[in-house]
C-alpha positions, 0 to 999 in steps of 0.5 A: 509064244504067240499062240496066233502065229506059233512063233517064240517072240524074240527067239532066233530061229532057223527055217530049214528045208525037209529036203534031202540037203537040208538047207536053211533060208539065208540073207545076203546083202542084196535084199534077196532070200535063199535056201543054201547049206547051213555053215558056221559062217553064215549062222547069223545071216540064216537066223531070224526072229519074230517081232509080236508088235509089228508082226513081223520076221527080222534077220538076226544079222541085218536087223532093220530087214523084214522078210516079205513076199515079192509083189504084196502076195502074188509072187513065188519069191521071198525078199527082204525090205527095210519097209515094215509090212505086217499083213500075212498071205 
């Protein structure tokens, strides 16, 4: 457990919305991250893990993609990218 960020290290997790449909954050092949309804077919697409060494959040299906806030934190969109940027906004 990383106390600073509140994540279990390298343990898969879901990011789930508290809204009525309880959607999860998923990643698709085009690098954009969406809120989608969870289905067993897309379970790996919606799983993430925290890497303590790089302090980034990786996708469990596309293992070399990390979660990033678009425009270096200046945009409301989140995307996935292969470049590791461990800055927290």
